[in-house]
C-alpha positions in Angstrom: 0.0 0.0 0.0 2.9 2.4 0.7 4.1 2.0 -2.9 0.6 2.9 -4.0 0.6 6.1 -1.8 4.0 7.1 -3.4 2.6 6.7 -6.9 -0.6 8.6 -6.1 1.4 11.5 -4.5 3.7 11.6 -7.5 0.8 12.0 -9.9 -0.4 14.8 -7.6 3.0 16.5 -7.9 2.9 16.2 -11.7 -0.6 17.6 -11.9 0.2 20.6 -9.7 3.4 21.3 -11.7 1.3 21.4 -14.9 -1.2 23.8 -13.3 1.6 26.1 -12.1 2.9 26.3 -15.6 -0.5 27.3 -16.9 -0.7 30.0 -14.2 2.8 31.2 -15.0 1.9 31.5 -18.7 -1.3 33.5 -17.8 0.7 35.9 -15.7 3.5 36.2 -18.3 0.9 37.4 -20.8 -1.0 39.8 -18.6 -0.1 42.6 -21.0 -0.4 40.7 -24.3 -2.9 42.2 -26.6 -6.0 40.0 -27.0 -4.6 37.2 -24.8 -7.2 34.8 -23.3 -6.2 33.0 -20.0 -6.0 29.2 -19.8 -7.4 27.0 -17.1 -6.1 23.5 -16.3 -8.6 20.8 -15.7 -7.9 17.4 -14.0 -9.4 13.9 -13.9 -8.9 10.9 -11.8 -6.8 7.9 -12.9 -8.2 4.4 -12.8 -9.5 2.8 -9.6 -8.4 -0.5 -8.1 -11.6 -2.5 -7.3 -10.8 -4.5 -4.2 -14.3 -5.4 -3.2 -17.4 -4.9 -5.4 -20.2 -2.9 -3.8 -23.0 -5.4 -3.2 -20.7 -8.4 -3.1 -21.5 -11.1 -0.6 -19.8 -10.5 2.8 -21.3 -13.7 4.2 -24.2 -16.0 3.5 -26.7 -13.4 4.7 -24.9 -10.1 4.3 -23.6 -7.9 1.4 -21.1 -5.1 1.4 -22.8 -1.7 1.3 -20.0 0.3 -0.2 -17.2 -2.1 -1.2 -13.5 -1.1 -1.4 -12.3 1.1 -4.2 -8.7 2.6 -4.2 -7.9 5.5 -6.4 -4.5 5.6 -8.2 -4.0 9.3 -8.6 -4.8 12.2 -10.9 -3.8 13.5 -14.3 -4.3 16.7 -16.3 -7.2 16.3 -18.6 -6.5 19.4 -20.7 -6.4 23.2 -20.7 -9.4 25.3 -21.7 -9.1 28.9 -23.0 -11.5 31.3 -21.2 -13.1 33.4 -23.9 -14.3 36.3 -21.8 -13.9 39.9 -23.1 -10.7 41.7 -22.2 -10.6 45.4 -21.3 -10.8 47.7 -24.3 -8.3 50.6 -24.1 -7.9 53.6 -26.4 -4.7 54.0 -28.3 -5.4 56.8 -30.8 -4.2 54.9 -33.8 -6.8 54.3 -36.5 -5.3 51.0 -37.5 -5.6 49.6 -33.9 -8.8 47.5 -33.7 -10.6 45.8 -30.9 -13.4 43.3 -31.3 -16.2 44.1 -28.9 -17.9 40.7 -28.7 -17.3 37.4 -30.4 -15.1 36.8 -33.4 -11.5 36.7 -34.7 -9.5 38.6 -37.2 -8.2 36.5 -40.1 -4.6 36.6 -41.2 -2.6 34.9 -43.9 0.1 32.5 -42.5 3.4 31.9 -44.4 2.3 28.3 -45.1 -0.9 29.3 -46.8 -3.2 28.6 -43.9 -5.5 31.1 -42.3 -4.8 32.1 -38.8 -7.1 33.7 -36.3 -6.3 36.3 -33.7 -7.9 38.8 -31.3 -4.9 41.0 -31.4 -5.8 44.0 -33.5 -2.6 46.0 -33.4 -2.3 46.4 -37.2 -0.1 48.6 -39.2 0.5 49.4 -42.9 3.3 47.6 -44.8 5.6 49.1 -47.4 3.1 47.9 -50.0 0.2 49.6 -48.3 -1.4 46.4 -47.0 -2.7 46.1 -43.5 -0.6 43.6 -41.6 0.0 42.4 -38.0 3.1 43.5 -36.1 5.2 40.6 -37.5 4.0 41.2 -41.1 1.1 38.8 -41.6 -1.4 40.3 -44.0 -5.0 40.7 -43.0 -7.5 38.4 -44.9 -9.2 39.6 -47.0 -6.4 42.0 -47.9 -7.0 45.7 -47.2 -5.0 48.0 -49.5 -4.4 51.6 -48.3 -3.2 54.0 -51.0 0.1 55.7 -50.6 -1.4 59.1 -50.7 -4.1 58.4 -48.1 -4.3 61.3 -45.7 -6.9 59.7 -43.4 -8.1 56.2 -42.6 -11.3 55.4 -40.8 -12.8 52.0 -39.9 -16.5 51.6 -39.1 -17.9 49.3 -36.5 -19.0 46.9 -39.3 -15.5 46.7 -40.7 -15.8 49.1 -43.6 -12.5 50.8 -44.3 -12.7 54.3 -45.7 -9.7 56.4 -46.9 -9.3 60.0 -47.8 -6.6 60.7 -50.4 -5.0 64.0 -51.3 -7.1 66.1 -53.6 -10.4 64.4 -52.8 -13.0 65.9 -50.5 -14.9 62.7 -49.8 -13.6 59.4 -48.5 -13.7 56.2 -50.6 -14.1 52.6 -49.5 -10.9 50.6 -49.5 -12.5 47.3 -48.4 -14.2 45.6 -45.5 -12.6 43.7 -42.7 -14.4 40.4 -42.0 -14.5 38.4 -38.8 -14.6 34.7 -38.2 -16.7 33.1 -35.6 -16.6 29.5 -34.3 -19.1 27.2 -32.7 -16.4 26.2 -30.2 -13.7 28.9 -30.1 -12.0 27.1 -27.1 -11.2 24.3 -29.6 -8.9 26.5 -31.7 -5.2 25.5 -31.4 -2.7 28.2 -30.2 0.5 28.1 -32.3 2.2 31.2 -30.9 2.5 34.8 -32.0 -1.1 35.5 -30.9 -2.3 33.1 -33.6 -4.9 30.3 -33.4 -5.7 27.8 -36.1 -8.8 25.8 -36.9 -9.2 22.2 -35.6 -11.8 19.5 -35.8 -12.9 20.6 -32.3 -13.4 24.2 -33.2 -15.6 23.6 -36.2 -15.5 25.5 -39.5 -15.2 29.3 -39.4 -18.4 31.3 -40.0 -17.0 34.4 -41.8 -18.9 37.6 -42.4 -19.3 41.3 -41.5 -18.7 42.5 -38.0 -21.9 43.0 -36.0 -23.8 40.3 -38.0 -24.8 36.8 -37.0 -23.4 37.0 -33.5 -20.0 38.5 -34.5 -18.8 41.5 -32.4 -18.4 45.1 -33.6 -15.0 46.7 -34.3 -13.7 49.6 -32.2 -11.2 51.6 -34.2 -8.4 53.4 -32.3 -8.6 50.8 -29.5 -7.0 47.5 -28.4 -8.4 44.7 -26.3 -6.2 43.8 -23.4 -5.8 40.3 -21.9 -8.5 38.9 -19.7 -6.0 37.8 -17.1 -7.0 38.9 -13.5 -3.7 39.1 -11.6 -5.3 38.7 -8.2 -7.2 35.6 -9.2 -4.0 34.1 -10.7 -2.0 34.8 -7.5 -4.7 33.1 -5.4 -4.5 30.1 -7.8 -0.7 30.1 -7.5 -0.8 30.0 -3.7 -3.4 27.2 -3.8 -1.3 25.2 -6.3 1.9 25.8 -4.2 0.1 24.5 -1.1 -1.2 21.4 -2.9 2.3 20.7 -4.2 3.7 21.0 -0.7 1.1 18.6 0.7 1.9 16.0 -2.0 5.6 16.4 -1.2 4.9 15.7 2.5 2.8 12.6 1.5 5.9 11.2 -0.4 8.0 11.9 2.7 5.5 10.3 5.0 5.2 7.2 2.7 9.0 6.9 2.6 9.3 7.0 6.4 6.6 4.3 6.6 8.6 2.1 4.2 11.8 2.7 6.3 10.0 1.8 9.5 8.6 -1.3 7.9 12.1 -2.4 6.7 13.6 -1.9 10.1 10.8 -3.9 11.8 11.3 -6.7 9.4 
């Protein structure tokens, strides 16, 4: 049984170590534009059935509860919490925040479409709207070289005013993608998510339509990480790790005492 306790405690250490890594990543990205915090979830390992509930204890009696020994815990997965982050003004017309559900679409180097909540866009040397690391927005938005003013409406319509023209002209429309299960998107780094079988196919269309959020120009969405909550979780995880460590120490002492007795 002592060997079993050692194994169970070790799985507890592993689980809390995973949870601490998730918390550390959340805190590290507290100032990352559009970042969504992760939450670790756990599940029990298999049980050793020693005595079946209802099994015969004697000719007249049956066990009411039986004997079932757990073998530990494992991390079941991490889920992304898709709550809205704080929207903060920046003053830059190309900075965009999504107020509600949806993702910006960007063209990845391998030809795939990536999805992001980070709307800190800029204009490339070719006049195309791109992310901070140069990934072009999809569909592409071309801004003329002689544009003197750029405005983006809540529905994603991009209007530009060029030198010599009194009225603005439409340069395109930014479309958003919405997913049935956005938590099923796979994070690949650089604030980019990609479609998976769990997320479902993207539902692409204008901002503000069919459940998609509106665009807020001149603003950026901050992360949804609550530092106080993460610190509380960190302390809780640290305490759980310490308890499992003490369990290993106690089991080791029991084994030593048993060896000396024998």
